[in-house]
N, C-alpha and C positions, 0 to 999 in steps of 0.2 A: 835785294828786290828780285823777284822771280821773272822768268822769261815768258813770253807768249809762245806756247808750243802747240803746233797743230798735229793732230793724229788722223791719218787717213786709214780707214778700215777699223771696224769695231767688232771683229770676231773675238774669240777668247784671248788671243795674243794682243791684239790692238787695244782691247779694253783694259787688259792688265797693264800694258805700258802706260796708258792714259792715267790709270789710278796711281801707278808708281811715281810718275813725274808730278802729278797733282799733290801727292803727299809731301813732295820736296818743296812745295811752295810755289810751283809754277802755275801759270794760268793756262788751262787747256781748252782748245777749241777743236772739235772733232767732226768727222764726216764719215758716213758709210752709205752704200747704196740702199741698205735696208731702212735707215732713218731719214734719208733724203737730205735736201739742202744743197749748197754749192761748194764743191771742193776748191774751186778757184778762190772763193772768199776766204777759205781757211788758210791757203798758202799765202795770200796777199796780206793777211793780217798777222802773220807769224814771224817770230825770230828764228825759228827752227821747226822742221816738220819731220815727224816719224811716219813712215809709210809701212803699214802692216796688212795690206790687202794681199789676197792670194795671187799667185803669179799670173793666172789668166786675167785677173783684174788689172794687174800692172800693164799687161799687154794692151789693154784698151784705154787705161787711164793715162799712160805716159804720152801718147800722141796728143791727147786732149789738153794736158796740163803743162807738159814740157816747154813748149814755145812761149808760155806765159809765166813761167816760174821766175819769181824775183831773183835777180842775180846775187843778192847778198844773203839769201836764205839757204842754209845747208839742208840737204835731204839725207835723212838716215834711213837706209833701206833695211827693213826687217823681214822681208819676204824670202822664202826658201823655195827653190825649184829651178828647173831647167826647161826652157820653152821647147816644145817638140818641133815646131816648124823651123826655128832659127838656131836652136841649141844655144840660146842666150840666157844669161842670168838676169835677175831683176835689175841690177844696177846697169847692165849693158843695155837693157831696154830703155831705161831712163836716159842714159847718155846718148842713145840713138835718137831720142826725141829732142835733146838739147845738149850738145857736147860741152857747153860751158858750165853745166850744173856742178855744184860742189856736193858730190855724193860720197857718203860714208856708209859702210856696211856694219850692221849689228847682227851677230849670230853666236850661238852657243847652246848649252843644255839648259833651255829655259821653258820647261813644261808650264804652261800658263796656270793650270789649276794649283800647282804647288806655290808659285809666286803669289797668286791671289790669296792664298792662306797665310802668307807672311814668311814662307820658308826662304832661306838664303840661297843665292846662286851666283854664278860668275859667267861672263860672256866676253866676247871680243868686239872691239870697235876697230874697223880696218879702213884705211884710206891712204891715198897717195900724198896728201897734204898733212905732214906730221904735226904741224902747228894746230891745224883745225882738229885733227883727231884728239890731240891732248886737251884742247879746250872743251871738246864735247865729252871726253872722258871725265873731266872734272865736273861738268854740268850734270851729266846723267848718272854717274855713280852714286850709290847710296849705301846705307847700312845693310840693305837687303840684296842689292844687285851690284856686285863688284865688276868693273869693266877693265879689261886689259887692252893695250894698244897694239896694233899691227899695221905694217906697211904693205900687206898683201890682200887687198880687197877681193881680187878674183879667186885666189886660193881659198880664202875664208868662205866665200859664197859657194864655191863648188863643193867644198867639204860639207857644208850644211845641206846642200841639195842632195848630194850623193848618199849621205848617210840615211836619208829617208827610204831609199830603195832597200838598203840593208836592214832597216828597221822592219820593213815588210817581211823580208826573209827571216828575220829573227822571230817574228810573230808566227810565221808558218812552222818554223822549227819547234817552238814551244807548243803550238797547237797539236803537232804530231807527236809530242812527248818523246823527242829524240834524245834528250839528256844533255848534261852539261858538256860532255866531250864534243858532241856534235855542234852545240851552240858556239862553243869557243872556236872550233875549227871553222865554222861558217863565217863568223865575224872577222876572224883573222884573215881568211882568204878574201872576204869582202873588202877589207882594208886594202889588200893588194890590188883589187880591181879599181877601187876608188883612186888609188895612187896613179894607176895607168892613165885614167881619164883626166885627173887633175893636172898631171904633168903635161899631157899632150895638149891640153887647152890653155896652158901657160901659167898655171898656178904654182906657188912655191910648195914643194912636198912637205915642208916643215909644218905648214898650216893644217895638214891632215892629222897630225899627232897632237894638236892643241885642242882648245875648248870647242871650236867649231866643228871639228872632225871627230876624233876619238871621244872627246867629252860628251858631245851631243849623241853620238852613237851609243855610248854606255847607258845614257838615260832613255833614249827612245826605243832601243831594241829590247828593253827589259821591262818597260812600264805600261800597264794598261791605260795610263793617262795619255799615251801616245796614240794618235789616230792611225798612224802608219802601222804600228804594232797591232792594234786591234783589227785593222784591215787584214793583216797577215793571219791572225787567228781565225778570222772568218773564212779566208781562203783555205786554210787547213781543214775546216769543217766540210769542205766540198762546195762552198758557194762560189758562183761566178763573180767576175769583177763588179758588175753592176749591182748584183744582189749584196755583195759585201759592202759596197759603198752605202747602200740603203741602211744596212745594219749599223755601220759606223755613224751615219747621220750627220756627217760634216765633211769638209774638204780634206782629201787625202792627196797631198802634193806628190808623194812617192809614186803614185800610179802613173801620172803623166811623165814624171822624171825618169822612171824606168824605161819607158818607150823612147824618150829623148836620148838617154845614155846608150841604149842599144844602137840607135841611129848613129851616134858618135863613134861607137865601136866599129860599125860597118864602114863608116866613112874613112876611118884611119887604120883599119885592119887590126883592131885591138881584140884580144881574147877576153871576153867578159861573161864567163859561163853562168855565174850566179844571177847577174842582171838578166841574161837571156832566159834562164829558167823562170824567173819571176814573170817576164813578159809572156813566155809560152803558156804559163799557167793562167795569166790574165786573159789571154786570147783563146783559151780552151783547147790548146794543142796537147796538153798533158794534165794529169791530175797531180796533187801535191806529193804523193809518194813516188810517182813516176819522175817528178822533177828531182827528188833526192837521189833516186837510182841513177838518173842520167849524170848527175854530178859525181857520184862515186865510181862510175864506170869510165870516166874520161881517161885518156892515155896518161901514163905516169910521166912526171917531169921533175926538174929541180924546183926547190921552193922559190928561188929568185927568178925562175924562168917565166 
């Protein structure tokens, strides 16, 4: 017999998740700001809740729902991003509203359009409670979406958030037609920046090289199905940040995350030149080719330095 599964957020990703679990025989009750209704009713009638709202939505929804969240109902956070004001991940925002929440993170290379067409994919379920993670792994895995277990929710979340910035950079690189060598160099050095931030904020570096980090980066930094990648392509055309957002026509988490990551770098004294150039470009302090030039003119150093 299936479970009653709540889904908060019905963008492309949330709707895809709802369809996936419904095809597994579970009963789905959903909510989004667009369709209306009561999110409180959804969580109070569910055995399990998947949250797929954008990070800014989490910031407003968590204080509203957290204090009323049923103690026995696990929350699977499917949101990717880093809050600019607090430098918090989605699960940290939820736990800030209710520390006793059973939060598990789902992240990985899961382009919604591909999953909606029936293409196979794999992702990570990460949480501190290994028993709960394994139970949810069994519940949510299917012939189409294979889930792996992890005990590093923070690292998995950070990897998923940080790769969005590099997906923007990848789109810029392709938009400028800089070639395969430049793209490989960019993403490799981007991984080095991601590692600096992830380790400094307390994540396990191993998570960076799993599905939530490298896996998601390979998908989103190379596919026009990725909003962040398309946003980068628009920036390469010379469009400003706001104009590029209009062209994409949907939420681009990497934009705000880039600003948050640069703030983290300034706070802890981390050298994050790629992230910085993305932000400089967004804020109109340089053009796309000037950003590339600035990266190539940096002082020489060791690869591990």
